[in-house]
C-alpha positions as CSV (number, residue, x, y, z in Angstrom):
1,M,-10.5,-3.5,-19.7
2,K,-10.2,-4.0,-16.1
3,R,-11.4,-1.8,-14.3
4,I,-8.9,-2.2,-10.9
5,S,-5.2,-2.7,-11.0
6,V,-4.1,-4.4,-7.6
7,I,-0.3,-3.9,-6.6
8,I,1.1,-6.3,-4.3
9,P,5.1,-6.1,-3.6
10,T,6.8,-9.2,-2.5
11,Y,9.6,-11.1,-0.6
12,N,9.6,-14.4,1.1
13,E,6.1,-14.4,1.7
14,D,5.8,-17.9,1.0
15,E,3.7,-18.5,4.2
16,G,0.7,-16.5,4.4
17,L,0.4,-15.7,0.8
18,E,-1.6,-18.2,-0.4
19,E,-4.2,-16.8,2.1
20,F,-3.8,-13.3,1.7
21,L,-4.5,-13.9,-1.6
22,E,-7.9,-16.1,-1.0
23,Q,-9.3,-13.1,0.2
24,F,-10.0,-10.9,-3.4
25,D,-11.9,-14.7,-4.6
26,R,-13.9,-13.2,-1.7
27,Q,-14.1,-9.7,-2.9
28,T,-17.8,-7.9,-3.4
29,L,-16.4,-6.9,-6.8
30,P,-16.7,-9.5,-9.8
31,R,-13.0,-11.2,-9.9
32,Q,-13.1,-10.3,-14.0
33,E,-13.4,-6.8,-12.8
34,F,-9.6,-6.5,-11.7
35,E,-6.4,-7.7,-11.9
36,L,-3.6,-9.3,-9.0
37,I,-0.3,-7.9,-9.8
38,V,2.9,-9.7,-8.0
39,V,6.2,-7.6,-8.0
40,D,8.5,-10.0,-5.6
41,G,11.7,-8.7,-5.4
42,D,13.3,-11.9,-6.8
43,S,12.3,-14.2,-3.5
44,T,14.4,-17.0,-2.5
45,D,11.4,-19.6,-1.4
46,R,8.2,-20.2,-3.5
47,T,6.7,-17.2,-3.4
48,R,6.5,-16.8,-6.8
49,E,5.2,-20.7,-7.3
50,I,2.6,-19.6,-5.6
51,A,1.7,-16.2,-6.7
52,G,1.5,-18.0,-10.5
53,I,-1.3,-19.5,-8.9
54,Y,-4.3,-16.5,-8.2
55,A,-2.3,-13.6,-9.7
56,D,-3.0,-12.7,-13.4
57,R,1.3,-11.1,-13.6
58,V,4.3,-12.1,-11.4
59,I,7.0,-9.8,-12.9
60,I,10.6,-9.9,-11.0
61,Q,11.7,-5.9,-9.6
62,Q,13.8,-3.8,-11.3
63,S,13.2,0.1,-9.3
64,E,14.2,-0.2,-5.8
65,G,13.0,0.2,-2.9
66,I,9.9,-0.9,-2.1
67,G,8.3,2.2,-3.7
68,G,10.0,1.0,-6.9
69,A,7.9,-2.4,-6.7
70,R,5.3,-0.2,-6.5
71,N,6.0,1.7,-9.5
72,D,7.3,-1.5,-12.0
73,G,3.4,-2.6,-10.9
74,F,1.8,0.8,-12.4
75,R,4.1,-0.2,-15.2
76,V,2.8,-2.6,-16.9
77,A,-1.2,-2.8,-14.9
78,E,-4.1,-2.3,-17.1
79,A,-6.3,-0.4,-15.2
80,P,-6.8,3.1,-15.2
81,I,-7.4,3.1,-11.3
82,V,-5.1,1.2,-9.6
83,A,-4.5,-0.3,-5.8
84,T,-2.0,-0.9,-4.1
85,T,-1.3,-3.5,-0.4
86,D,0.8,-6.1,1.1
87,A,0.9,-9.7,1.4
88,D,0.2,-9.5,5.4
89,V,-3.0,-7.4,5.0
90,R,-6.4,-8.1,5.6
91,L,-8.5,-7.2,3.2
92,P,-12.6,-6.2,4.4
93,Q,-14.4,-8.1,0.8
94,T,-15.7,-5.0,-0.7
95,W,-13.0,-3.0,-0.4
96,L,-11.7,-2.7,-3.9
97,E,-15.7,-2.3,-4.8
98,K,-15.0,0.5,-2.4
99,I,-12.6,2.1,-3.9
100,L,-13.8,2.3,-6.9
101,G,-17.2,4.3,-5.4
102,D,-14.9,7.4,-4.1
103,F,-13.4,6.9,-7.9
104,E,-16.9,8.1,-9.5
105,D,-16.2,12.0,-8.6
106,P,-13.9,12.6,-10.9
107,D,-11.8,15.2,-9.7
108,V,-10.7,12.7,-7.1
109,V,-7.0,11.4,-8.0
110,A,-6.2,9.4,-4.5
111,V,-7.9,6.9,-1.9
112,C,-6.8,5.5,1.6
113,G,-8.1,4.8,4.3
114,P,-7.0,3.3,7.7
115,D,-5.2,0.8,9.2
116,G,-5.5,-1.1,12.6
117,P,-3.3,-4.7,14.0
118,I,-4.8,-8.2,12.9
119,E,-2.7,-9.1,15.9
120,E,-5.4,-7.8,18.9
121,N,-3.3,-7.5,21.7
122,P,-3.3,-3.6,23.8
123,K,0.7,-2.8,22.6
124,S,-0.7,-3.0,19.0
125,R,-4.2,-1.5,20.3
126,L,-2.4,1.1,21.2
127,V,0.1,2.1,18.5
128,F,-2.7,1.8,15.6
129,F,-4.7,4.0,17.5
130,V,-1.9,6.8,18.3
131,L,-1.4,5.9,14.7
132,R,-4.7,5.8,13.3
133,N,-6.4,8.9,14.9
134,I,-2.9,11.7,14.1
135,I,-3.4,10.1,9.9
136,Y,-7.0,11.4,10.5
137,V,-6.6,14.4,11.5
138,G,-3.8,15.2,9.3
139,S,-6.9,13.9,6.6
140,K,-8.8,16.5,7.8
141,M,-6.0,19.3,7.8
142,G,-5.1,18.7,3.5
143,V,-2.4,16.0,5.0
144,Y,-2.9,12.7,3.5
145,C,-0.9,9.1,4.4
146,T,-1.5,7.3,1.1
147,G,0.0,4.1,3.2
148,G,1.0,1.5,0.9
149,G,-0.8,-1.1,2.5
150,N,-4.6,0.5,1.5
151,S,-4.4,2.9,-1.4
152,A,-5.5,3.3,-4.5
153,F,-4.4,6.0,-7.2
154,K,-5.4,6.9,-11.1
155,K,-2.7,5.1,-12.2
156,D,-2.2,8.7,-14.9
157,A,-1.8,10.7,-12.0
158,V,1.1,8.4,-10.8
159,L,2.7,8.0,-13.2
160,S,3.0,12.3,-14.3
161,I,4.4,12.8,-11.7
162,G,6.7,10.0,-11.9
163,G,6.0,7.1,-9.2
164,Y,7.4,7.2,-5.5
165,K,10.5,8.0,-5.4
166,P,13.7,6.3,-4.0
167,L,13.7,7.1,-0.2
168,A,14.7,5.6,2.7
169,H,11.4,5.9,4.3
170,S,7.7,7.6,3.7
171,D,7.5,7.3,0.4
172,D,4.3,6.0,0.3
173,V,3.5,9.4,2.2
174,E,6.0,11.7,-0.1
175,I,3.7,10.6,-2.7
176,A,0.7,12.1,-1.5
177,F,2.5,16.0,-0.9
178,R,2.6,15.8,-5.2
179,I,0.0,13.9,-6.2
180,K,-3.4,15.9,-4.5
181,D,-1.9,19.2,-6.8
182,L,-3.9,16.9,-9.3
183,G,-7.0,16.8,-7.9
184,E,-8.7,15.8,-4.3
185,I,-7.5,13.3,-2.3
186,V,-9.9,11.3,-0.6
187,Y,-10.0,9.1,3.1
188,D,-12.6,7.1,3.6
189,K,-12.6,5.8,7.3
190,N,-14.7,2.5,5.2
191,L,-11.8,0.8,3.9
192,F,-10.4,-0.4,6.9
193,V,-7.8,-2.6,6.8
194,R,-6.0,-4.9,9.0
195,I,-2.5,-5.0,9.0
196,S,0.4,-7.3,10.9
197,T,2.5,-6.5,13.2
198,R,4.9,-8.4,12.7
199,R,7.6,-5.8,11.6
200,M,7.3,-4.5,15.3
201,E,6.8,-7.9,16.9
202,Q,11.0,-7.7,15.7
203,D,11.6,-4.3,15.0
204,G,10.8,-3.3,18.6
205,Y,7.4,-1.3,19.0
206,L,8.5,2.3,19.6
207,P,11.4,2.0,18.0
208,T,9.3,1.4,14.5
209,L,6.5,4.0,15.8
210,L,9.5,6.8,16.5
211,T,10.8,5.8,12.8
212,W,7.4,6.5,11.2
213,L,6.4,9.3,12.2
214,K,10.2,10.6,12.2
215,G,10.1,10.0,8.2
216,D,6.9,11.6,8.0
217,L,7.9,14.4,9.8
218,L,10.4,14.7,6.9
219,V,8.3,14.7,4.6
220,F,5.8,17.6,6.2
221,L,9.0,19.9,6.4
222,G,10.0,18.7,2.3
223,K,13.4,17.3,4.1
224,P,12.6,13.0,3.2
225,I,14.9,10.6,4.2
226,P,16.9,10.0,0.9
227,G,17.6,6.7,-0.7
228,K,19.6,3.8,0.9
229,S,20.7,0.7,-0.6
230,Y,17.3,-1.2,-0.4
231,A,17.5,-4.0,2.5
232,K,14.9,-6.8,1.9
233,K,14.3,-8.2,5.2
234,D,12.2,-11.6,6.0
235,Y,9.5,-11.3,8.6
């Protein structure tokens, strides 16, 4: 059996997907100890063709929303630990090995870590600095952000709470509020990843930041933004 499964939602990601997936050839955890599951939102480009070269399994998304894609992946994952990331993320070579190390404590049900921008411009550095510190302070207060690009869970724990909810926003934050009742969540600063700012470049830095903060705040207040029709976007 694999020790850890990695779920990667995709939609029209052929431009950078090969570079992303090649990262897993450089992980310090031996390749035979983990599996890659690409959950594709019915892409119209070469995403599934490229994914098939590197991934152990490529499936077509059946459930709605980005959280739904991750739920689809959880259902077919072989390993007892499941990590989630995105196709525009750059991972440290020790990412999977360190995640498994955090789960050596049997009380741990979820692990998450910080992120920063791939594109090193002043605007992106400032935005991620603000977000990173909000998330860090929150973790010290017992409020965790299990961001979809850099988190891992015990598979059975996620399935037992029904997985991600079909929310319009912040479903990857909301799940932490439910799963923490089952055990400990670890915020590991050594799991630092870099994320593309392409969404912010397209939608605007300030609007994106305010949307994220609003969604997370409403989750914290117990009033998450209700689900709506999932609009897939090209970036």
